[in-house]
N, C-alpha and C positions, 0 to 999 in steps of 0.2 A: 513346783519352788526349782528345781534340781534342774529340770530342762532348761527353765530361763535362765537362771545361775550359767549352765553348760553353755549355751550360746553366749552369753556374753562376754564369759573369758575366752571361748574360740576368736569372738571379733574382737578382742582386744590381741589376741595372739596374732592372728591376723593383720592388721590395724599397724601393728609395731612391727612385725616383720620388715612390711612394704615403705614402714620411714627406714631401714636398716638394707646400708648400701656396703661394699669393704671398699676396708681402704687397708693397702700393702705399703709397708715403711720397710726402704734399701738402707741397708746398715754399713757403718765400722768395722768387720768383723772384731774376737776376742775382746776382753774384759769387760763378759757379759753379755755378747749378742754375736748369734752362730746363723744368720744370713737372711732371709726375708721376713718378714711378719707379714701376717692376719690381723685386723680390727674390723668388728661391724662399731660402726658410725650411724647415726640416728639424727636423718637430717631436720629433722622438726624439736627437737631435742639439743644438738650438738653435745651427744653424751659416743663415748668412746668404751668399746666393752666387747669382750670375750676375742683376747688376745692373745693369739700361739704362733708358734714359728710356721709359716706355712712349707717353705724350703731350707734345707742348711746347704751352703755355699761360703764362700769366702771375698770378702769384700765387696757387697751388688751397694757401691754408692749410687749411680742412678742405676730407676727401672720404667720403661716405656712400656702400654699397652699397646696391644696391635687395635685396629678401627673398632673391632669388633668386640674387644674384648674377651676373646676369646684363647690370648697367647699371650704372656710376658717376657723381652725381653732385659734383660739384668747386664751389668759388665761385670768384670769381676778387676778388679782398682789393683792390679800387683804390675811385677817386674820379672816373674822370673817362670813366666807357663811354660811349660814343659823344658827346660833350662835354657830358653831365649829370652831376652831382652824382649818380651811383649806381657803383656793381659793379657784376657780372656771376654769375651763372652758367652752368654747362655740364652738357650731360647728356652719356656715351660709353656705346656696346656693350665687351665685355670678351672680345676674342678667344684666337680658342682657342691661341696663342704668349706672350698677357699684353699684345700692345699693345690699348690703344685709339684703339677709332673712333670719333671725334668724331660727335656728334648733330646739337645744336641748342644754340644759345643767346640766354639773355632776360636786360634786364633784372634786375638785383636793388630797382629800385628804391626803393635807399637806397646811403649812402656807404659803403664798407668792410665788407661781409658775412664774415661770419668764423664762423658754423658755417653750418648743412644737415642735415635730418632730411625722412626717408620715413615714411611711417604702414603699418601692414605691410600692405597691400595693396596697395603701392607704385600709390597711388591720387591722394596727395596729396603735396605736398613743400614743408613751412616754413625761410625761408629770416634770419638774424638780421643785421640793418644794425646794428655798433656803431655807427660814427659817425653816420647819419641816423636810429640812434635807435628804428626801425622793426622787424616782422616780414610777411615779406611771401609770403603762401599761391597755393601754386600746383596745377593740375592736372596727374597724369603718364597722358601713354596708354599704351597695350598695349605699343606701339614704345620707349615711353620715352624718347621727348619730351618736352618741359616745353612746356606751353601756355600762353597768358596767367595773369596775376596774376589772381587771382580777389578775393581777401580782402590790404587792407594795414593794418596795426594800429601805431596809431600812438603809442607811449607819452611824445611830449613833452609838458610841457607849458606855461605862462607864463612860471613861474619854475626850473625845473631841464631840462637836457637828460637826452633820454633814452642809452644804451646797452645794449641788448639784445645780450644775449652768445651765448644759445643756446635752444631750443625744441626739445621732444621730445613725438611723439603717442603719448597713453595709450589705449586705447578710444578714449571718444568724444571725451576730453578733450585740452588743448592746453597745456602747463605752459610757462614762458616766464623767465629767468631776466634778468634787467634792471638788470647792475651800477651802472647812471647814477642811479636812482634808490632801490638801496638794497630792491626789491621782486621779489615770487617773484608770480608770475599762474596762476590757474588762468583756462583758458575750455571750452566746451564746446561741441559740434557739436548741435543736439535735434534730434531726428529729424523729417525733412523737409525740416532746413533747409541751407543751400549755405556758412551762413557761421559762424564763433564768435562767440559774447557770452562779456564777461567773467562770473564766475561769484564767483570770492572771488580778492583781492588779497590778501598776508604783505608787511607791512612787515617787515624785518629788520632789525637793530644798523645805526644809524646810521654810515654809513662803512662799513660791512663788506662791498659790491662782490659781491653773488653773481653766478657765471660759471657756471658747469657744475653737472648735478646728475647724478644717478643717482634708475631708480624700481624700490623691492621687486618681484618679478611678481608680486603680488598687488596693489601697487597702495596697501598700508597707509604705507609707508614711502616718505618723500622726504631725500635727501640731499644736502645743498647745499655746493659748495665756495665758500667768500670772498675774491674775490683780496684786497681791500684788509686784513681784519683777520684776514687768517689763519689759520679755524677753517672749522669745518663744520660746518650748521647740520641738527638733524634734527626732523622736522616729521613727524608721528602724524596717521592720517586719524581724525577723533573724529566720529561722526554724519555729517556733509556738509559735512565741512569738514578742514583739514587744522589741526593746536594745536606751537608747539615747545615740543620737550621735549627738547634738548640740546642745547646749541657747547660745543665742544670743539675745542681749541688741533692743529695740525699741527705744531705746531714743537716740538724739543727743546726743554726748560725753561732753556737755559746762550746760546739762540740770541738776538743782540739785535738783530743789521742789519736793514736791510731786505731786506724778503720779500714775493713778491707769488705768491698761489697759484696752481694752472690748472687743473689735469685730473684726473678723480674716477669709480674705477671699484670694481664692486663683483663677487666672485668668482663663478663660476660656482653656486658651491652658498651663495652668499650669505651666510656664514661670514664674511668678510674683505673689510675696504675699504680701498683705495687711495685716495693721494693726491698731488698734484705740488706741490712746494714751488720756485718760482724766488728766487732770492737763497741761502737754504740753502741749495739744490741736490739735494735731497732728494727721495725717497718717503717716505710717510712712510704705517704700516703699521696698520691699527685690526681689531680682534678684534668680529664683530655680534653682537651677545645678539638671538639669533631670534626670541625672544618680547616683548621688549620692545622691540626694535630700535635701541637703546641702543650705543654703541662704547666700546673701552677700547683704547687705545693700548698696541702692544707691538711696534715698530721702528724706526724712521729709518737710512734708508742711503741713502749719496754715490747721485747719478746720472753719476758718472765724468764732467760735463761739465759744460757753463756754461748756464741758462735751459731747463729742462724742460714743453715749452708742453706736451706731450700724453703720454701711452702707451697702450697697450693691452697690454692678457690674451689669449695664444695660444689657440683654441677649446680646445685639450685642457684649459686650467688648468695647462697644467707651465713657464710660461715666460709673462715679462711684459717688454716691451721698452719704453725712454725712447727720447724725439727729443726731444735736448737742443739749439735754435735754434741758438744765440750759438757753443758751442765746434763745431757740426758733424760732431756727432755720434751713434750712433745706440746704447746701451747695452742689452744682454741681461743677463736674473737667470733663475734658475733660482725657482721658488715649492716652498716645500717645503707640501704638502697636509696636513697635519695641523695646523700651526704658522698659515701664509701667509706665512710668513719667504722673504725673499730671497735670494738669494744669488748673487754678483757676479760671471759667466762672464765675458765681454770687452765690446767697445765697440770699432765699425769706423766710419771716415769717410763721413758720408754730405753730400749740399747744399742748408745749411738748411734741415734738417727739420721739420716745423709739425705734421703729424698720421698714424699709423701704422694701417691699415684690411688686418684681415685680410676 
């Protein structure tokens, strides 16, 4: 009997652990937060547990994995790194117990870095400096450490201040959303070259405020969420450039108060698109036409918190988690895979969450 009970408990333990995956949470430090946090997330039940501080660091408001998940990179969203008008970026090794081991730190070469991304081969890293208005590009070595800056793209003009908010690599392209200039830009790395050159720039509507974006798997469609006018802009690749084919509101038609959009994500099967509204404090759900790329709004649901800066979809596609920065909580939703609709499950307290990373 004892042997059977031991086998039963051991089997349950193994299955339970197999269902758990790590969730890392980037935060704004102070007022209860110390850096990057770690949780276990159960991919079957949706339960979050085992919270701990993975590493202490200042204002890691955006974090990103290497593709092999051996390393994590974070911004330090400040403007006074080593006495300069700049923030910093850091590299960490992911340890077997979930903690992070500090590798190195370098200047972001611009104030208040707010976004960081790697290319698919983990050899290049781009950081967007919001107040600095620049995008800094770095090489990353095989040990995961960040090398000296290789290129700085400065969008500031004599008449208007740039606010670079996000940048993503796609094949030989680097796409950039610039909130300050109402600009979405496409840079390209020519064969044999080491730096990116501007290929196309797309002027968004005045005071749109492009913030974050998603790229469809084949790169035919781009979905840009605009912070200032609460819309999603759909860009379609036509010949060798992109054309605006749709602008759609993220808000419920009855909502008339202040709102500032934040994050955007495609479902894994690309049938649905989600966006976060800060002010309305909601997640908007769109059904996506796979052929035309256009969107149809199907749901608006409360985030059960204040100021949903960031959200993420669990790798198995069954759950969506929202980081409510001001109310200091993470809300968990199940996803209907047929309709894309969200169903609120629960919320837990969390220290000023700003970025969720699986």
